[in-house]
MILOPA-216843 format. One record per residue: residue number from 1; x, y, z of N, C-alpha, C in turn; residue in three letters. Coordinates in nm, 4 decimals. Example, Ala and Ser with C-alpha at 12.3 -4.5 7.8 and 13.67 -1.06 7.14 Angstrom:
+------+----------+----------+----------+----------+----------+----------+----------+----------+----------+------+
: resi :     n.xx :     n.yy :     n.zz :    ca.xx :    ca.yy :    ca.zz :     c.xx :     c.yy :     c.zz : resn :
+------+----------+----------+----------+----------+----------+----------+----------+----------+----------+------+
:    1 :   1.3190 :  -0.5690 :   0.7800 :   1.2300 :  -0.4500 :   0.7800 :   1.3200 :  -0.3300 :   0.7800 :  ALA :
:    2 :   1.2850 :  -0.2250 :   0.7080 :   1.3670 :  -0.1060 :   0.7140 :   1.2900 :   0.0030 :   0.7870 :  SER :
+------+----------+----------+----------+----------+----------+----------+----------+----------+----------+------+
# end
This chain:
+------+----------+----------+----------+----------+----------+----------+----------+----------+----------+------+
: resi :     n.xx :     n.yy :     n.zz :    ca.xx :    ca.yy :    ca.zz :     c.xx :     c.yy :     c.zz : resn :
+------+----------+----------+----------+----------+----------+----------+----------+----------+----------+------+
:    1 :  -2.2801 :   3.4075 :   1.0622 :  -2.3865 :   3.3304 :   1.0019 :  -2.4561 :   3.4202 :   0.8996 :  MET :
:    2 :  -2.4671 :   3.3733 :   0.7771 :  -2.5309 :   3.4560 :   0.6752 :  -2.6830 :   3.4440 :   0.6835 :  ASP :
:    3 :  -2.7522 :   3.5306 :   0.6121 :  -2.8978 :   3.5354 :   0.6234 :  -2.9644 :   3.4088 :   0.5715 :  SER :
:    4 :  -2.9071 :   3.3425 :   0.4704 :  -2.9691 :   3.2197 :   0.4210 :  -2.9607 :   3.1084 :   0.5245 :  SER :
:    5 :  -2.8514 :   3.1028 :   0.5983 :  -2.8388 :   3.0041 :   0.7070 :  -2.9377 :   3.0351 :   0.8172 :  THR :
:    6 :  -2.9516 :   3.1617 :   0.8511 :  -3.0482 :   3.2008 :   0.9536 :  -3.1901 :   3.1665 :   0.9092 :  GLN :
:    7 :  -3.2217 :   3.1878 :   0.7810 :  -3.3536 :   3.1540 :   0.7291 :  -3.3809 :   3.0052 :   0.7429 :  ASN :
:    8 :  -3.2808 :   2.9221 :   0.7147 :  -3.2976 :   2.7773 :   0.7281 :  -3.3268 :   2.7397 :   0.8730 :  CYS :
:    9 :  -3.2572 :   2.8022 :   0.9667 :  -3.2797 :   2.7730 :   1.1080 :  -3.4211 :   2.8139 :   1.1500 :  HIS :
:   10 :  -3.4658 :   2.9294 :   1.1059 :  -3.6000 :   2.9758 :   1.1404 :  -3.7054 :   2.8853 :   1.0771 :  ILE :
:   11 :  -3.6853 :   2.8477 :   0.9514 :  -3.7807 :   2.7586 :   0.8856 :  -3.7880 :   2.6241 :   0.9566 :  GLU :
:   12 :  -3.6741 :   2.5728 :   0.9998 :  -3.6716 :   2.4469 :   1.0745 :  -3.7483 :   2.4618 :   1.2055 :  HIS :
:   13 :  -3.7278 :   2.5727 :   1.2738 :  -3.8001 :   2.5972 :   1.3991 :  -3.9502 :   2.5992 :   1.3748 :  LEU :
:   14 :  -3.9958 :   2.6677 :   1.2683 :  -4.1392 :   2.6745 :   1.2415 :  -4.1979 :   2.5381 :   1.2091 :  TRP :
:   15 :  -4.1207 :   2.4527 :   1.1420 :  -4.1667 :   2.3152 :   1.1163 :  -4.1858 :   2.2427 :   1.2487 :  VAL :
:   16 :  -4.0905 :   2.2578 :   1.3376 :  -4.1006 :   2.1928 :   1.4688 :  -4.2170 :   2.2487 :   1.5506 :  LYS :
:   17 :  -4.2359 :   2.3798 :   1.5481 :  -4.3496 :   2.4401 :   1.6194 :  -4.4797 :   2.3810 :   1.5676 :  VAL :
:   18 :  -4.4905 :   2.3712 :   1.4353 :  -4.6123 :   2.3152 :   1.3762 :  -4.6324 :   2.1698 :   1.4101 :  GLY :
:   19 :  -4.5274 :   2.0892 :   1.3984 :  -4.5433 :   1.9449 :   1.4161 :  -4.5486 :   1.9026 :   1.5622 :  SER :
:   20 :  -4.4823 :   1.9731 :   1.6501 :  -4.4739 :   1.9301 :   1.7895 :  -4.5615 :   2.0097 :   1.8854 :  GLN :
:   21 :  -4.6171 :   2.1190 :   1.8386 :  -4.6952 :   2.2025 :   1.9310 :  -4.8295 :   2.2428 :   1.8722 :  PHE :
:   22 :  -4.8280 :   2.3168 :   1.7649 :  -4.9512 :   2.3778 :   1.7140 :  -5.0474 :   2.2782 :   1.6514 :  ALA :
:   23 :  -4.9963 :   2.1783 :   1.5821 :  -5.0836 :   2.0851 :   1.5095 :  -5.1837 :   2.0158 :   1.6013 :  ARG :
:   24 :  -5.1416 :   1.9752 :   1.7191 :  -5.2320 :   1.9067 :   1.8134 :  -5.3464 :   1.9978 :   1.8562 :  CYS :
:   25 :  -5.3118 :   2.1217 :   1.8883 :  -5.4155 :   2.2157 :   1.9308 :  -5.5083 :   2.2516 :   1.8155 :  TRP :
:   26 :  -5.4545 :   2.2684 :   1.6960 :  -5.5393 :   2.2982 :   1.5790 :  -5.6375 :   2.1851 :   1.5535 :  CYS :
:   27 :  -5.5902 :   2.0620 :   1.5619 :  -5.6775 :   1.9461 :   1.5406 :  -5.7851 :   1.9394 :   1.6486 :  ALA :
:   28 :  -5.7469 :   1.9686 :   1.7712 :  -5.8432 :   1.9668 :   1.8811 :  -5.9538 :   2.0698 :   1.8594 :  PHE :
:   29 :  -5.9148 :   2.1922 :   1.8232 :  -6.0152 :   2.2967 :   1.8025 :  -6.0989 :   2.2705 :   1.6778 :  PHE :
:   30 :  -6.0398 :   2.2126 :   1.5751 :  -6.1167 :   2.1756 :   1.4558 :  -6.2215 :   2.0708 :   1.4904 :  ALA :
:   31 :  -6.1854 :   1.9766 :   1.5764 :  -6.2822 :   1.8754 :   1.6191 :  -6.3943 :   1.9400 :   1.7008 :  GLN :
:   32 :  -6.3615 :   2.0355 :   1.7849 :  -6.4658 :   2.1058 :   1.8595 :  -6.5637 :   2.1744 :   1.7644 :  LEU :
:   33 :  -6.5112 :   2.2311 :   1.6550 :  -6.5982 :   2.2953 :   1.5555 :  -6.6870 :   2.1941 :   1.4852 :  GLU :
:   34 :  -6.6265 :   2.0867 :   1.4382 :  -6.7000 :   1.9898 :   1.3553 :  -6.7946 :   1.9028 :   1.4352 :  CYS :
:   35 :  -6.7522 :   1.8581 :   1.5498 :  -6.8296 :   1.7590 :   1.6251 :  -6.9157 :   1.8225 :   1.7339 :  VAL :
:   36 :  -6.8647 :   1.9278 :   1.7957 :  -6.9315 :   1.9827 :   1.9139 :  -6.9876 :   2.1231 :   1.8925 :  HIS :
:   37 :  -6.9956 :   2.1659 :   1.7697 :  -7.0603 :   2.2913 :   1.7306 :  -6.9956 :   2.4165 :   1.7910 :  MET :
:   38 :  -6.8643 :   2.4158 :   1.8043 :  -6.7930 :   2.5379 :   1.8424 :  -6.8142 :   2.6409 :   1.7322 :  LEU :
:   39 :  -6.8537 :   2.7604 :   1.7700 :  -6.8745 :   2.8690 :   1.6743 :  -6.7665 :   2.9746 :   1.6977 :  ASP :
:   40 :  -6.6682 :   2.9788 :   1.6080 :  -6.5569 :   3.0716 :   1.6280 :  -6.5969 :   3.2170 :   1.6066 :  ILE :
:   41 :  -6.7162 :   3.2409 :   1.5568 :  -6.7671 :   3.3772 :   1.5415 :  -6.8401 :   3.4245 :   1.6675 :  GLU :
:   42 :  -6.8638 :   3.3347 :   1.7595 :  -6.9372 :   3.3673 :   1.8817 :  -6.8374 :   3.4084 :   1.9902 :  ASN :
:   43 :  -6.8414 :   3.5352 :   2.0338 :  -6.7457 :   3.5816 :   2.1356 :  -6.7532 :   3.5027 :   2.2665 :  PRO :
:   44 :  -6.8709 :   3.4515 :   2.2997 :  -6.8827 :   3.3708 :   2.4217 :  -6.8085 :   3.2380 :   2.4086 :  LEU :
:   45 :  -6.8114 :   3.1793 :   2.2892 :  -6.7367 :   3.0556 :   2.2663 :  -6.5866 :   3.0815 :   2.2765 :  HIS :
:   46 :  -6.5422 :   3.1922 :   2.2189 :  -6.4001 :   3.2265 :   2.2239 :  -6.3571 :   3.2537 :   2.3678 :  ILE :
:   47 :  -6.4409 :   3.3258 :   2.4420 :  -6.4111 :   3.3508 :   2.5826 :  -6.3994 :   3.2180 :   2.6584 :  TRP :
:   48 :  -6.4897 :   3.1257 :   2.6318 :  -6.4873 :   2.9961 :   2.6990 :  -6.3603 :   2.9183 :   2.6639 :  LEU :
:   49 :  -6.3200 :   2.9230 :   2.5369 :  -6.1952 :   2.8564 :   2.4974 :  -6.0761 :   2.9131 :   2.5740 :  LEU :
:   50 :  -6.0698 :   3.0454 :   2.5819 :  -5.9614 :   3.1084 :   2.6580 :  -5.9645 :   3.0640 :   2.8039 :  HIS :
:   51 :  -6.0824 :   3.0654 :   2.8618 :  -6.0967 :   3.0295 :   3.0024 :  -6.0559 :   2.8843 :   3.0272 :  THR :
:   52 :  -6.0970 :   2.7953 :   2.9382 :  -6.0722 :   2.6535 :   2.9590 :  -5.9324 :   2.6079 :   2.9169 :  LEU :
:   53 :  -5.8772 :   2.6657 :   2.8112 :  -5.7589 :   2.6056 :   2.7502 :  -5.6336 :   2.6923 :   2.7455 :  PHE :
:   54 :  -5.6421 :   2.8203 :   2.7729 :  -5.5256 :   2.9060 :   2.7576 :  -5.4096 :   2.8637 :   2.8473 :  LEU :
:   55 :  -5.4368 :   2.8277 :   2.9711 :  -5.3291 :   2.7828 :   3.0602 :  -5.2640 :   2.6553 :   3.0076 :  ASN :
:   56 :  -5.3441 :   2.5630 :   2.9542 :  -5.2890 :   2.4390 :   2.8990 :  -5.2049 :   2.4657 :   2.7744 :  ASP :
:   57 :  -5.2515 :   2.5553 :   2.6884 :  -5.1753 :   2.5914 :   2.5688 :  -5.0430 :   2.6558 :   2.6096 :  ILE :
:   58 :  -5.0482 :   2.7472 :   2.7041 :  -4.9257 :   2.8123 :   2.7514 :  -4.8298 :   2.7112 :   2.8142 :  ASN :
:   59 :  -4.8832 :   2.6147 :   2.8869 :  -4.7985 :   2.5108 :   2.9460 :  -4.7321 :   2.4277 :   2.8361 :  HIS :
:   60 :  -4.8088 :   2.3850 :   2.7368 :  -4.7524 :   2.3076 :   2.6262 :  -4.6458 :   2.3877 :   2.5521 :  ASP :
:   61 :  -4.6712 :   2.5164 :   2.5324 :  -4.5712 :   2.6023 :   2.4682 :  -4.4437 :   2.6083 :   2.5517 :  TYR :
:   62 :  -4.4578 :   2.6237 :   2.6821 :  -4.3413 :   2.6317 :   2.7712 :  -4.2586 :   2.5034 :   2.7638 :  GLN :
:   63 :  -4.3259 :   2.3887 :   2.7634 :  -4.2559 :   2.2603 :   2.7527 :  -4.1821 :   2.2528 :   2.6197 :  VAL :
:   64 :  -4.2489 :   2.2915 :   2.5096 :  -4.1841 :   2.2909 :   2.3784 :  -4.0617 :   2.3818 :   2.3794 :  PHE :
:   65 :  -4.0783 :   2.5023 :   2.4317 :  -3.9698 :   2.6015 :   2.4342 :  -3.8501 :   2.5488 :   2.5120 :  TRP :
:   66 :  -3.8742 :   2.4888 :   2.6288 :  -3.7651 :   2.4372 :   2.7103 :  -3.6935 :   2.3221 :   2.6398 :  GLU :
:   67 :  -3.7701 :   2.2327 :   2.5765 :  -3.7083 :   2.1216 :   2.5042 :  -3.6288 :   2.1725 :   2.3844 :  GLU :
:   68 :  -3.6866 :   2.2682 :   2.3110 :  -3.6180 :   2.3217 :   2.1937 :  -3.4854 :   2.3867 :   2.2331 :  TRP :
:   69 :  -3.4846 :   2.4613 :   2.3406 :  -3.3646 :   2.5330 :   2.3815 :  -3.2589 :   2.4428 :   2.4444 :  ASN :
:   70 :  -3.2879 :   2.3156 :   2.4597 :  -3.1894 :   2.2215 :   2.5129 :  -3.1340 :   2.1271 :   2.4069 :  CYS :
:   71 :  -3.1869 :   2.1320 :   2.2834 :  -3.1366 :   2.0397 :   2.1806 :  -2.9998 :   2.0864 :   2.1307 :  HIS :
:   72 :  -2.9119 :   1.9910 :   2.0942 :  -2.7805 :   2.0307 :   2.0428 :  -2.7918 :   2.0912 :   1.9036 :  PRO :
:   73 :  -2.7104 :   2.1913 :   1.8773 :  -2.7119 :   2.2578 :   1.7470 :  -2.5949 :   2.2106 :   1.6633 :  MET :
:   74 :  -2.6199 :   2.1961 :   1.5335 :  -2.5140 :   2.1651 :   1.4381 :  -2.4558 :   2.2953 :   1.3855 :  ASP :
:   75 :  -2.3373 :   2.2865 :   1.3308 :  -2.2817 :   2.4020 :   1.2625 :  -2.1497 :   2.4475 :   1.3226 :  GLY :
:   76 :  -2.0806 :   2.5262 :   1.2434 :  -1.9509 :   2.5778 :   1.2847 :  -1.9659 :   2.6675 :   1.4070 :  ALA :
:   77 :  -1.8806 :   2.6460 :   1.5026 :  -1.8782 :   2.7323 :   1.6202 :  -1.9803 :   2.6992 :   1.7272 :  GLY :
:   78 :  -2.0644 :   2.5974 :   1.7048 :  -2.1661 :   2.5657 :   1.8058 :  -2.1205 :   2.4589 :   1.9032 :  THR :
:   79 :  -2.0233 :   2.3755 :   1.8599 :  -1.9732 :   2.2657 :   1.9442 :  -2.0854 :   2.1783 :   1.9973 :  ASN :
:   80 :  -2.1923 :   2.1640 :   1.9180 :  -2.3095 :   2.0833 :   1.9560 :  -2.3717 :   2.1278 :   2.0881 :  ASN :
:   81 :  -2.3538 :   2.2546 :   2.1231 :  -2.4188 :   2.3084 :   2.2427 :  -2.5631 :   2.3402 :   2.2103 :  LYS :
:   82 :  -2.6410 :   2.3568 :   2.3129 :  -2.7820 :   2.3900 :   2.2945 :  -2.7988 :   2.5392 :   2.2681 :  SER :
:   83 :  -2.9133 :   2.5792 :   2.2113 :  -2.9386 :   2.7232 :   2.1945 :  -2.9337 :   2.7976 :   2.3276 :  PRO :
:   84 :  -2.9728 :   2.7316 :   2.4353 :  -2.9730 :   2.7959 :   2.5664 :  -2.8313 :   2.8370 :   2.6060 :  LEU :
:   85 :  -2.7353 :   2.7512 :   2.5766 :  -2.5957 :   2.7816 :   2.6077 :  -2.5422 :   2.8886 :   2.5139 :  VAL :
:   86 :  -2.5918 :   2.8908 :   2.3891 :  -2.5404 :   2.9831 :   2.2883 :  -2.6128 :   3.1174 :   2.2854 :  ASN :
:   87 :  -2.7061 :   3.1414 :   2.3768 :  -2.7760 :   3.2690 :   2.3772 :  -2.6775 :   3.3832 :   2.3963 :  LEU :
:   88 :  -2.6950 :   3.4858 :   2.3169 :  -2.6113 :   3.6047 :   2.3311 :  -2.7012 :   3.7210 :   2.3677 :  LYS :
:   89 :  -2.6657 :   3.7912 :   2.4674 :  -2.7434 :   3.9068 :   2.5098 :  -2.6747 :   4.0326 :   2.4582 :  PHE :
:   90 :  -2.7498 :   4.1144 :   2.3902 :  -2.6955 :   4.2353 :   2.3303 :  -2.7394 :   4.3551 :   2.4081 :  TYR :
+------+----------+----------+----------+----------+----------+----------+----------+----------+----------+------+
# end
């Protein structure tokens, strides 16, 4: 696989991360700022966000990661297998 093909795969992954995972959380935190006076400069507010939401964010990430690693891949030599099946350990 050449570097341009690898770049396309990484760019596709980042689009999916943004659209299926990060965008929801960004919108949620933006609403907390605009509507509920979240102050991102206040360390106590940041601590509270970590305390309240970090486990949920990590759970959502885990679900995204598991789903992503089970999708079939296109391309020569992949046989439409998932990334999980195609993992190579070096």
